[in-house]
N, C-alpha and C positions, 0 to 999 in steps of 0.2 A: 343538456343545453350548455351548462356552465363549462363542461369539459371542452365541447366543441368551440365555444367562444374563446376560451383561453388559448387553444391551439391556433385558431385563426389569428388571434392577437399576436402571438409569438411569430407566426409565419409572416405576418405583415411587417413586424419589426425587422425580421431578418431580410425580407425583400427590400425594404427601404434602406437598410444598412449595407446592402450589396453582398451579404454573406450567403444568400440562398443557393448560389451556384454549387457550393460544396461546403461540407463541414470539415473539421479537423481529421476525422477518420478517412475521408475521401482524399484530402490533400496529402495524407501520409500513408496511403494504402500501399505504396511501394517501399516504404521505410519500416514501419512498425505499427502495431495496434495502438490506438489512442483510447485510454480508459478513464474512468471516473469512479471515485468512491462515493457511495450514497448511504444515507441513513433513512429512517422512516419519514423524517421531515421533508425529504426531497421528493416524495411520491405525491406530488401535486400535478395537475394536468399541464401547467405551464412548464414546470421543471422536467417532467417526463418527455415533453415534446423537444425540449432543448437537448436532453440526453440522447434521444433518438437521432436528432439532427447531427450531433457532433461526435459521438463515441461508439465504439464497437466492442467495448469490454467494460465490465462493471465489477467493483469490489464492494463488499459490505464494510462500511467504515468501522462499526463496532458490533453489529448484530450477530456476527458469527464467532466472536471471541468467546473463550470458554466461560468466563464469568457472566456473560450475557445469555448464553444458551442454557447453561446448567448451573445456576447459582447455588443450588442445593442438590444433594444426591437424588437422582431420578426425578427431579422436578425441572422439566424442560420448558424453555420460553422460546418457542419457534416463531412467534408472530412477525417480528420485523424482518428476520432472515427469510422467512417464507414469502412475505410480501415482495421483497426485492427480487428473490429468485423467481417468483411467479411473473413479475414484470419482465424479467429477462427471458423467461420461457415463452411468454406471449409474443415477444418481438424478435426472437431469434438472436439475442445477445448472449455471449458467453461470459462466464464469471471467473474472476480470480478469487479463490477461497482465502479468507484472512480472518483469524489465524488459529492454528490448532493448539499451540503451546506458547504462552507468554507469561512472564513472571508478574506483570501487571494485568489486571482484569482476568486473572486466572480463576478457575474453580477451586479455590483453596481448600475446600472440604476434602478434596482428594488426598491431601497431604497429612491429614490429622485424624486421630481417633476421637472418641467421645470425651476424652479427658484433656484434649488439646495438645497431645503429644504426637510426634511424628509416627506414622504407621510404618510397618515394615515395607521395604522397597517392593517386595512382591505384591503386597496389597495395593500400593500406589500404582504399580504398572498394570495391574488388573483393572483398576478404575480408569486409568488413562487410556488403555486400549479400548475399553468399552466406549468411552466418550468419543475418541477419535473415529472409531469405526462406525459408530452411530451417525455422527455428523457427516463424514465423508460419503457414506452410502446414501444418505438422504438427498444429497445434492450432486451425486456423480453424473447425473444426466445433463447438468448445466454448468458445473464447475470444471474447467479444463486444467487448472493448476491450483496448488495450495501453498501458502506460506505456512510451512509446517512448524518451524521454530522461529521465534521472533526475539531478537535482541539478547542473545545469550553471551555475547562477548563484552568484556569490560572496556571502558574508555581510557582509564588512567594508567599510570605506570605500575610496574610490579611484575613479579615472575609468573603469577597465575593469570592467564589470559581470560579466564571465565568470570562472568558477573557473579558476585556472591549473593545469589538469590536463594530463596527457600528451596527451590527445585535443585539447585546445585548443592546446597547444604545436605539434602537428603540423599541425592543420587550421584553426586559428582557430575561429570560430563556425560554419563551413560544415558540420561534422560533424552538427550538429543538423538543418539543412536536409536533408542527404542521408539521415539515418536516417529521418525522417518520409516522405520520398519512397519509400525502399525498402520501408517497412512498408505504405504505401498500395498499391504495386504488388503486394505479396504477398497482401493481402486488402483489396479495395476497400470491403468492407462493415463492417469493424471500425472502432470509434471509436478515435482516436489522441490520447493525452494527453501533456502535459508534466507532470512530477511533481517536487515539491520540498518541503523542510522550512523552518521559520522563515518560512513563506509568509504569515503574518499581519503580521509586522514591516512597518510602512508603507514603509520604505526598500527592503526586498527585494521587497515586493509590487509597487512601482512598477517596479523593475528587471525583474521577471518579465513584467509586462504589456507593457512596452516591447519586450522580447525577442520575445514572442509576436506582437505587431503587426508587428514588423520581419520575422520569419520568414514570417508569412502573406503579407506584401507580396512576399516573394521566392519565394513558391510553396509553402511548407511546409503540408501539409494537417493543421494542428493543430486538432482538434475540441474538446479539453477540457483543463481544468486539474485536476491531482491535488494536493489540499491534504493533505499527509501527516498532520498532526494529532498529532505527538509532543509532547504538552503536559504540564503538571504541575498541582499543586493550587493554584498561585498565578498561572498564566499559561495562556491569554490572558485579557484582559478581554473581555467579550462584545461591547462596542462595537467593539473592534478586529477581532474575528472577523466581525461583521456588515459592517463597512466593507470588509474584504478580499473577502468573498463578492460584495458588490455590484460591486467593481472588476473582479474576474475575470469576472463575468457580462457585462461590457461588451466583453470581448475574445474570449470563447469561448462556445460554445453549450451546453457540458456541464461540470458541476463535480462531482467526487467527493471525499469525504474518504477517503483511501486507506490510512492506517496508524495508526488511532486508538489511543492509549493515554494514560493519565494517571498519571504517577509521583508519588511522595510527597515526593521531595526537590526541590532547586532546579534540577536539570538539565532541559533541554528541547531539542527539535530532534533533528537526526540525527547528532550527534557520536558516533562509534563508541567513544570512550573513556568508557564508561558506568560511573557509580558505581552498583553493584548493591546497595549497603547499604541504600538507602532511608532512611526516617525511622521511628522507633518509632511504632506505631499507638496513639497517645494518643487520648483522646476528641476533642481539638481537631483532630488530623490526620485522623481518620476522618470527622469532620464536614465538613472542607474537601474531602476526596476526594469525598464524596457530593454536596456542593453543586456542585462543579465539573462532575461528570458530568451532574447535573440541569440546570445552566445551559447546558452545551454542547448537550444534546439539545433544550432549549427553543428555543435560538437556531437550531439546525439545522431544527427544525420550522417556525419562522417563515420560513425561507428554503427551504422544501420545493418552491417553484416553481422554484428554481435548483439545489438539491442533488438529485442523482439516486441516489447510493449512499453509504453510510457503512460502511467496512470496519474492523473491529478487527484490530490487528496481533498475531495469534495468538488462541487459544481461551481459555486460562486462564493464571493467573500462573506456574505451574510451567514453562511453555514459552515465556514471554516473553523476548525479547532483553534486557530490562531487569532480569531476575531476579525471583524470587518476592517478595523482600523489598521491592521497589518497589511491590508491590500494584497493578499498573497496569490490570487488566482487570475485567470484571464477574463472572468466575468465578474462584474461588480455586485454590490449588495442588492441591486435591482434587476439582476440577471442580464444586464446589458454588456455586450462585448466591449472590452477596453480597446484603445487604439492599438496596443501591442498584439491583441488577438489577431488582427488582420495581417500584421507583419509576420507573425508565426505561421498563420494560415498560408500566406504567400511565399513562405520560406525565404524571407529576406535575410 
């Protein structure tokens, strides 16, 4: 009864608000998939109804990351990933798998022996292959693509384009090549993506493109580029976004916007030291927020021949990794659509 009441309540809200005619997935069906990242906290009747109303693709926000799934050797934590995958299976939603290799939230036990020293690379690759293939095979019926490697390129200046992570310290750039090969072996049909933030910055964009070309020459089956899209109300300029999309389209066949949100302060990108205070919602800040979302979607529509999916990084402000005070999504902390939602929906 509680579930039915919640669904009826949300349906009534959408009817009153005028949004019941179509959701984002319907409005953009001729442009690209519209997806959402979910955690276990999002699996409530009211939120599930909103997901089904608006989206046709789902990503696990954290539940499929290596450190979440296998924090210790052979000790698997499938609960939240399975719950989200089962929700998708039950309702015919396809999933973006996120992610198989990331220096943060990694299963660090793979890298070390019992004395805390690096294992031999062969030992590491054996562990990594088992992890990747176990995960990919478990979800291959519902996951249509994977972010295989996440954030392996450095942001700052220097001759070495790669992030100096423990993965890189042990393996150099070879771990990227191996991860993509292991994923392809596990599911020959899945699309395989490299995923990163600050991906619009011209310097980093060039580094990413060169890495992808080099890896493909060495046999890495990289199908697509995941442009994370952690932006703010001041960044990016749409010319930079267009240029980056065009450059990535020259080196891969598939481009997704994978983690879209727009915060109201000056921070952007994937830095985990997030300022969750946001900016006061003055008329000027609200207008900038609205204008940025509308400009983003206009630009993405202009590139709908290249962009295949746009995924919001969670459903509503209350559940965002940026905090509700950053006001980053189209639905507020009470799951109500913001004014800009209707303008995005109507392609203004």
